[in-house]
C-alpha positions as CSV (number, residue, x, y, z in Angstrom):
1,M,-3.3,-13.1,-0.8
2,S,-2.6,-16.8,-0.7
3,F,-1.6,-19.6,-3.1
4,E,-5.3,-20.4,-3.5
5,S,-6.2,-16.8,-4.3
6,W,-3.6,-16.9,-7.0
7,V,-5.1,-20.1,-8.3
8,K,-8.5,-18.4,-8.5
9,N,-6.9,-15.5,-10.4
10,S,-5.3,-18.1,-12.8
11,W,-1.8,-17.0,-11.9
12,L,-0.9,-20.4,-10.4
13,E,-2.1,-23.9,-11.0
14,R,-1.9,-26.9,-8.7
15,L,0.7,-29.5,-9.7
16,Q,2.2,-32.1,-7.4
17,S,5.9,-32.4,-7.1
18,D,8.4,-34.8,-5.6
19,A,11.8,-34.8,-3.9
20,T,13.5,-35.6,-7.3
21,E,12.1,-32.5,-8.9
22,I,12.9,-30.2,-6.0
23,A,16.5,-31.6,-5.9
24,R,16.8,-31.0,-9.6
25,L,15.7,-27.4,-9.2
26,L,18.0,-26.7,-6.3
27,A,20.9,-28.2,-8.2
28,L,20.0,-26.0,-11.1
29,A,20.1,-23.0,-8.8
30,D,23.5,-24.1,-7.5
31,G,24.7,-24.4,-11.1
32,R,23.6,-20.9,-11.8
33,L,25.4,-19.7,-8.7
34,A,28.6,-21.6,-9.7
35,D,28.3,-20.0,-13.1
36,Y,27.8,-16.6,-11.5
37,E,31.0,-17.1,-9.4
38,K,32.9,-18.1,-12.6
39,A,31.6,-15.0,-14.4
40,V,32.9,-12.8,-11.5
41,T,36.3,-14.5,-11.5
42,A,36.6,-14.2,-15.3
43,K,35.5,-10.5,-15.0
44,L,32.6,-11.0,-17.5
45,S,30.2,-8.1,-17.8
46,P,28.0,-7.1,-14.9
47,D,25.0,-7.8,-17.2
48,V,26.1,-11.4,-17.5
49,Q,26.8,-11.7,-13.8
50,L,23.4,-10.2,-12.8
51,G,21.6,-12.5,-15.3
52,L,23.2,-15.6,-13.8
53,A,22.5,-14.5,-10.2
54,Y,18.9,-13.6,-11.1
55,D,18.4,-17.0,-12.8
56,A,19.5,-18.6,-9.5
57,I,16.9,-16.5,-7.6
58,R,14.1,-17.4,-10.1
59,V,14.9,-21.1,-10.0
60,C,14.8,-21.0,-6.2
61,G,11.4,-19.3,-6.3
62,T,10.3,-22.0,-8.7
63,A,11.5,-24.7,-6.2
64,A,9.5,-23.1,-3.4
65,L,6.4,-23.0,-5.5
66,R,6.8,-26.6,-6.7
67,A,7.5,-27.8,-3.2
68,A,4.2,-26.3,-2.1
69,G,2.4,-28.1,-5.1
70,Y,2.0,-25.1,-7.4
71,R,3.5,-23.7,-10.6
72,V,3.1,-20.4,-12.4
73,V,0.6,-20.6,-15.2
74,R,2.4,-20.4,-18.6
75,G,1.7,-17.6,-21.0
76,G,3.2,-14.4,-19.6
77,S,4.7,-12.9,-16.5
78,E,6.2,-16.1,-15.3
79,H,9.3,-14.5,-13.9
80,Y,7.3,-11.7,-12.2
81,R,4.8,-14.1,-10.6
82,T,7.6,-16.4,-9.5
83,I,9.3,-13.6,-7.6
84,E,6.1,-12.2,-6.2
85,A,5.1,-15.7,-5.0
86,L,8.0,-15.6,-2.6
87,E,5.6,-13.8,-0.3
88,F,4.1,-17.2,0.4
89,S,7.4,-18.7,1.4
90,I,10.5,-16.9,2.4
91,D,9.3,-13.3,2.3
92,P,5.8,-13.0,4.0
93,K,6.5,-9.4,5.0
94,R,7.6,-8.5,1.4
95,K,11.0,-7.1,2.6
96,I,13.1,-8.4,-0.3
97,I,10.5,-8.8,-3.1
98,P,10.7,-5.1,-4.2
99,T,14.5,-5.4,-4.5
100,L,14.1,-8.7,-6.4
101,D,11.6,-7.1,-8.7
102,K,14.0,-4.3,-9.5
103,L,16.7,-6.9,-10.3
104,R,14.2,-8.7,-12.5
105,R,13.5,-5.5,-14.5
106,K,17.2,-4.7,-14.8
107,R,17.8,-8.2,-16.0
108,N,15.0,-7.9,-18.6
109,I,16.4,-4.6,-19.9
110,G,19.9,-6.2,-20.3
111,S,18.5,-9.3,-21.9
112,Y,16.0,-7.8,-24.3
113,D,16.6,-4.1,-24.8
114,D,20.0,-2.7,-24.0
115,Y,23.4,-3.7,-22.9
116,G,25.8,-2.2,-20.4
117,L,23.3,-0.7,-18.0
118,V,24.1,-2.9,-15.1
119,S,26.7,-1.6,-12.7
120,Q,29.1,-3.9,-10.9
121,G,27.5,-2.9,-7.6
122,E,24.1,-4.1,-8.9
123,A,25.6,-7.4,-10.1
124,D,27.3,-7.9,-6.7
125,A,24.1,-7.1,-4.8
126,C,22.2,-9.6,-7.0
127,G,24.9,-12.3,-6.4
128,K,24.6,-11.8,-2.6
129,M,20.8,-11.9,-2.8
130,A,20.9,-15.1,-4.8
131,I,23.0,-16.8,-2.2
132,R,20.6,-15.6,0.5
133,V,17.5,-16.7,-1.4
134,R,19.0,-20.1,-2.2
135,K,19.7,-20.7,1.5
136,E,16.3,-19.4,2.7
137,V,14.3,-21.4,0.2
138,E,16.0,-24.6,1.1
139,N,15.4,-23.9,4.8
140,W,11.7,-23.1,4.1
141,I,11.2,-26.3,2.2
142,R,13.0,-28.3,4.9
143,K,10.7,-26.8,7.5
144,N,7.4,-26.9,5.6
145,Y,7.8,-29.8,3.2
146,P,10.6,-32.0,4.6
147,N,9.5,-35.0,2.4
148,K,10.5,-32.9,-0.6
149,L,14.1,-32.9,0.3
150,G,16.3,-36.0,0.3
């Protein structure tokens, strides 16, 4: 699979981006990470902590897509496609995508269906993963699309 095969499947569309947009997305991810840290310090629920960390991961995935000149087609499965598309940037061997997808599903259950199902360990793991993804996405953009970073 490739970006272009996803375009043919109508999962992605081409849309140019610029350094301002990428900086805004990375700042948004940093904000979610800062909120995650505050939630940990304040001992907010693991559901809230995981939600914030997951949002940071999702925004980083969006930043990678946008830097490459694509975005997920609106209308369903945006979070799923954003995580899966990390295969084209920081996870070509799909080593972390299955874990990220489990976190996505856990976050969805906590956001839409039930509360209190997220363990502190899961929230902590998601926080660590968010920090890793943030760093790797920026490094990938810097290497592949240096004009998209200020």
